C-alpha positions in Angstrom: -19.5 9.0 2.4 -21.9 8.1 -0.4 -23.2 11.0 -2.4 -26.7 11.1 -3.8 -25.6 12.6 -7.1 -22.2 12.5 -8.8 -20.2 15.7 -9.4 -21.0 17.9 -12.4 -18.0 16.8 -14.4 -19.0 13.2 -14.1 -22.6 14.0 -15.1 -21.4 16.0 -18.1 -19.2 13.1 -19.3 -22.1 10.6 -19.0 -24.5 13.0 -20.8 -22.0 13.5 -23.6 -21.5 9.8 -24.1 -25.3 9.2 -24.1 -25.8 12.3 -26.3 -28.4 13.9 -24.0 -28.4 16.8 -21.6 -27.3 16.4 -18.0 -30.7 17.4 -16.7 -32.2 14.5 -18.6 -30.3 12.0 -16.4 -31.3 10.5 -13.1 -28.5 9.1 -11.0 -28.6 6.5 -8.1 -25.5 5.4 -6.3 -24.6 1.7 -6.3 -22.7 0.0 -3.5 -20.5 -3.0 -3.3 -17.2 -2.0 -4.8 -14.1 -0.3 -3.3 -12.3 0.8 -6.4 -14.8 2.8 -8.4 -17.7 5.2 -8.3 -20.6 3.3 -9.8 -24.0 4.7 -10.6 -27.3 3.6 -12.1 -28.3 6.1 -14.7 -31.9 6.4 -16.0 -32.8 8.4 -19.0 -35.6 8.3 -21.7 -36.9 4.9 -20.5 -33.5 3.3 -20.5 -30.9 2.4 -17.9 -27.1 2.0 -18.0 -24.4 1.6 -15.4 -21.8 4.4 -15.2 -18.4 3.7 -13.7 -15.4 5.8 -12.9 -12.2 4.5 -11.3 -11.0 6.0 -8.0 -7.3 7.0 -7.5 -7.5 5.8 -3.9 -9.6 2.7 -3.0 -12.1 2.6 -0.2 -10.3 0.4 2.3 -8.8 1.1 5.7 -5.2 0.7 4.5 -3.6 3.1 2.0 -4.3 1.6 -1.4 -3.7 3.7 -4.5 -3.9 2.7 -8.2 -3.8 4.3 -11.6 -7.2 5.4 -12.9 -6.4 4.2 -16.4 -7.5 0.7 -15.2 -11.0 1.8 -16.4 -9.7 1.7 -20.0 -8.1 -1.7 -19.5 -11.4 -3.1 -18.3 -13.1 -1.9 -21.4 -10.5 -3.5 -23.6 -10.7 -6.8 -21.7 -14.5 -6.9 -21.9 -14.4 -6.0 -25.6 -12.0 -8.8 -26.4 -13.7 -11.3 -24.1 -17.0 -10.8 -26.0 -15.4 -11.9 -29.2 -14.5 -15.2 -27.4 -17.3 -16.0 -24.9 -20.0 -13.7 -26.2 -22.6 -12.2 -23.9 -21.0 -14.0 -20.9 -18.8 -10.9 -20.7 -20.3 -7.6 -19.7 -21.3 -5.3 -22.6 -19.6 -1.9 -23.0 -22.0 0.8 -24.3 -19.6 3.8 -24.4 -16.3 4.9 -22.9 -14.2 8.0 -22.4 -10.7 6.9 -21.6 -9.5 10.5 -20.8 -12.2 11.0 -18.2 -11.9 7.4 -17.0 -15.6 6.8 -17.4 -17.3 3.7 -18.8 -20.9 3.1 -19.5 -21.9 -0.6 -19.2 -25.0 -2.5 -19.8 -27.5 -2.6 -16.9 -28.4 -6.0 -15.6 -31.7 -5.7 -13.7 -31.4 -7.1 -10.1 -34.8 -8.8 -10.4 -33.2 -11.0 -13.1 -29.5 -11.0 -12.2 -28.0 -11.7 -8.8 -24.5 -11.3 -7.6 -22.9 -14.7 -7.3 -21.1 -13.9 -4.1 -24.3 -12.9 -2.5 -26.0 -16.1 -3.7 -23.2 -18.3 -2.4 -23.1 -16.6 1.0 -26.9 -17.2 1.2 -26.3 -20.9 0.6 -27.6 -20.9 -3.0 -25.0 -22.9 -5.0 -25.6 -23.6 -8.7 -23.2 -26.1 -10.2 -24.0 -24.7 -13.7 -22.4 -21.4 -12.8 -19.1 -23.0 -11.8 -19.1 -25.0 -15.0 -19.8 -22.0 -17.1 -17.0 -20.0 -15.5 -14.5 -22.8 -16.0 -15.4 -23.1 -19.6 -15.3 -19.3 -20.1 -11.9 -19.0 -18.5 -10.5 -21.9 -20.4 -11.7 -20.5 -23.6 -10.1 -17.1 -22.9 -6.8 -18.7 -22.0 -6.9 -20.7 -25.2 -7.6 -17.5 -27.2 -4.7 -15.7 -25.5 -2.4 -18.6 -26.3 -3.3 -18.3 -30.0 -3.0 -14.5 -30.0 0.6 -13.4 -29.3 -0.2 -9.7 -29.8 -2.1 -9.8 -26.4 1.2 -9.8 -24.6 1.9 -6.3 -25.9 -1.7 -5.1 -25.9 -2.1 -5.9 -22.2 1.3 -5.0 -20.8 -0.4 -3.7 -17.7 2.1 -5.0 -15.2 2.3 -1.8 -13.2 -1.4 -1.7 -12.9 -1.6 -5.4 -11.9 1.2 -4.8 -9.3 -0.7 -1.8 -7.8 -4.1 -3.6 -7.6 -3.1 -7.2 -6.9 0.5 -8.0 -6.1 1.2 -5.2 -3.7 -2.0 -5.1 -1.6 -2.6 -8.8 -1.5 0.8 -10.5 -1.5 3.8 -8.1 -1.1 1.9 -6.5 1.8 2.2 -9.7 3.8 5.2 -11.3 2.2 7.4 -10.8 5.3 4.9 -12.9 7.3 4.8 -16.1 5.3 7.4 -18.5 4.0 7.6 -18.6 0.2 5.2 -15.7 -0.2 8.1 -13.7 -1.8 8.4 -16.5 -4.4 4.7 -16.0 -5.2 5.3 -12.2 -5.6 8.3 -12.8 -7.9 6.3 -15.2 -10.1 3.4 -12.8 -10.4 5.7 -9.9 -11.3 7.7 -11.7 -14.0 5.3 -14.2 -15.6 4.1 -13.5 -19.1 1.9 -16.4 -20.0 -1.8 -15.5 -20.7 -4.4 -12.9 -20.6 -5.4 -12.4 -16.9 -8.7 -10.9 -15.8 -7.2 -10.2 -12.4 -10.4 -10.1 -10.3 -12.0 -13.3 -11.4 -14.1 -13.8 -8.2 -17.7 -14.5 -7.3 -18.4 -10.8 -6.5 -17.7 -9.9 -10.2 -20.1 -12.5 -11.6 -23.8 -12.0 -12.1 -26.1 -15.1 -12.5 -29.7 -15.7 -13.4 -32.1 -18.4 -12.6 -31.1 -20.5 -15.7 -27.4 -20.5 -14.7 -26.3 -17.9 -17.3 -23.4 -15.7 -16.3 -22.1 -12.2 -16.9 -18.4 -11.5 -16.0 -17.7 -7.9 -15.0 -15.0 -5.7 -13.4 -11.8 -6.5 -15.4 -10.0 -3.4 -14.1 -6.9 -5.4 -13.3 -6.5 -7.1 -16.8 -3.0 -7.8 -17.8 -0.9 -10.4 -19.6 0.6 -12.4 -16.8 0.6 -15.6 -14.8 -1.6 -18.4 -16.1 -2.2 -19.7 -12.6 -3.6 -16.4 -11.3 -7.3 -16.4 -12.4 -8.1 -20.1 -11.7 -6.2 -19.9 -8.4 -7.9 -16.6 -7.5 -11.4 -17.9 -8.1 -10.8 -21.2 -6.4 -9.4 -19.5 -3.3 -12.5 -17.4 -3.0 -14.7 -20.5 -3.2 -12.7 -22.2 -0.5 -13.0 -19.2 1.7 -16.8 -19.4 1.4 -16.6 -23.1 2.0 -14.8 -22.5 5.2 -17.7 -20.6 6.7 -19.0 -24.0 7.8 -16.5 -26.4 9.3 -16.2 -29.2 11.8 -17.3 -28.5 15.3 -19.6 -25.7 14.4 -23.3 -25.7 15.2 -24.9 -25.4 11.8 -28.1 -26.2 10.0 -28.8 -29.0 7.6 -29.2 -26.3 4.9 -25.8 -24.9 5.7 -24.1 -28.3 5.5 -25.9 -29.1 2.2 -24.7 -25.7 0.8 -21.1 -26.5 1.9 -21.2 -29.8 0.1 -22.7 -28.2 -3.0 -19.9 -25.6 -2.9 -17.3 -28.3 -2.6 -18.7 -29.9 -5.7 -18.8 -26.5 -7.5 -15.0 -26.0 -6.8 -14.2 -29.3 -8.4 -16.7 -28.7 -11.2 -15.1 -25.4 -12.1 -11.6 -26.9 -12.2 -12.7 -29.8 -14.4 -14.5 -27.6 -16.9 -11.5 -25.2 -17.0 -9.1 -28.0 -17.7 -11.3 -29.6 -20.3 -11.8 -26.3 -22.2 -8.1 -25.3 -22.3 -7.6 -27.6 -25.3 -4.3 -28.1 -27.0 -2.4 -25.0 -26.3 1.4 -24.5 -25.8 2.7 -26.1 -22.6 4.3 -22.8 -21.5 0.9 -21.2 -21.4 -0.7 -23.9 -19.3 -1.1 -23.1 -15.6 1.3 -25.4 -13.7 -0.4 -27.3 -10.8 2.2 -26.1 -8.3 1.7 -22.5 -9.3 -2.0 -22.7 -9.0 -1.8 -24.3 -5.5 0.6 -21.5 -4.5 -1.9 -18.9 -5.7 -4.8 -20.5 -3.9 -2.9 -20.7 -0.6 -1.4 -17.2 -1.0 -4.9 -15.8 -1.8 -6.4 -17.4 1.3 -3.8 -15.7 3.4 -4.2 -12.4 1.5 -7.9 -12.3 2.1 -7.3 -12.7 5.8 -4.3 -10.5 6.4 -4.0 -8.3 3.3 -5.2 -4.8 2.7 -8.7 -6.0 1.7 -9.8 -8.9 4.1 -13.1 -10.7 3.6 -15.8 -9.8 6.1 -17.6 -13.1 6.4 -15.3 -15.3 8.4 -15.2 -15.6 12.2 -11.9 -15.1 14.1 -11.7 -18.8 14.7 -12.2 -19.6 11.0 -9.6 -17.1 10.1 -7.1 -18.7 12.6 -7.8 -22.1 11.2 -7.4 -21.1 7.6 -4.3 -19.1 8.4 -2.6 -22.0 10.1 -3.5 -24.4 7.4 -2.6 -22.3 4.4 0.6 -20.9 5.8 1.9 -24.5 6.7 1.1 -25.8 3.2 2.6 -22.7 1.5 5.8 -23.2 3.4 6.1 -26.9 2.6 4.2 -27.5 -0.7 3.0 -30.9 -1.6 3.7 -32.4 -5.0 0.1 -33.2 -6.1 -2.2 -32.1 -8.9 -4.7 -29.3 -8.3 -7.5 -31.9 -8.3 -5.8 -34.0 -5.6 -5.1 -30.9 -3.5 -8.7 -29.7 -3.7 -10.1 -33.1 -2.8 -7.8 -33.3 0.2 -8.5 -29.7 1.3 -12.3 -30.2 1.0 -12.2 -33.5 2.8 -10.0 -31.8 5.5 -7.2 -34.4 4.9 -4.3 -31.9 4.6 
């Protein structure tokens, strides 16, 4: 159930952070997320986005997580802006005790959700390149900042929001999925956003990006973020496949999305720079994450809603077979073969 106004406590926190009276605020609920209450807040000719983490996420399966993730998102965004500037969302104010953050408002007439754009067949190669460069820059910063390992020791949070609902939940069904779980639980390699997917990226007409929703930030597996984003792009690419009756526009969009996948990976690799080998994402680990994420978004606690049953079956068969018997190739070779339907 979506309420038309937030509860008085929430209103009071927002008013205090903005230094106004609650009656001076106008709230409008925003949709699209399962983990937080998100509101547009208008006051005195200005607009902000107010966000509060939920103890239980809005999905069919039972999925609970610590509400302190709101504070971790604020810390990730704050650090990210020192590295990639305005490409990271801007934090206006935050109350960690109340679990409320006020974020910059990005007008929908200027900024569009990248997931929605991709599903509509609008693929901008500049966005994939910018995300690759941004993630590579952040990984490089983390490699040069050892203190992040302690500052973002959010492994319990990452387990509750990512490992358990996506991977451990289906580990009994797929060969080598327990190995993926073990790696994600134990790896301490780089700063991880944890939800680096198209739904958490805003884009404008010029290809500029704003990265949001870092509630799952932790210091963990270097393969996770690049594998996570790549898997989501491959899932969208799979919406059009051989044998389907599709339009020329849909086929062109699929081809553009395939190019975007490779573009992201190339710019990510190029931007990593000379960092310690132990912090580099190993190709085999990235491929494992890609395959595990494809399976998780079909059979995990939060499945995607844009694939047909036939597409799900095809992806499930393909990903589970490859995860069970991995091939020793580079990520680039894997992606080229997957996109050309040669594996």
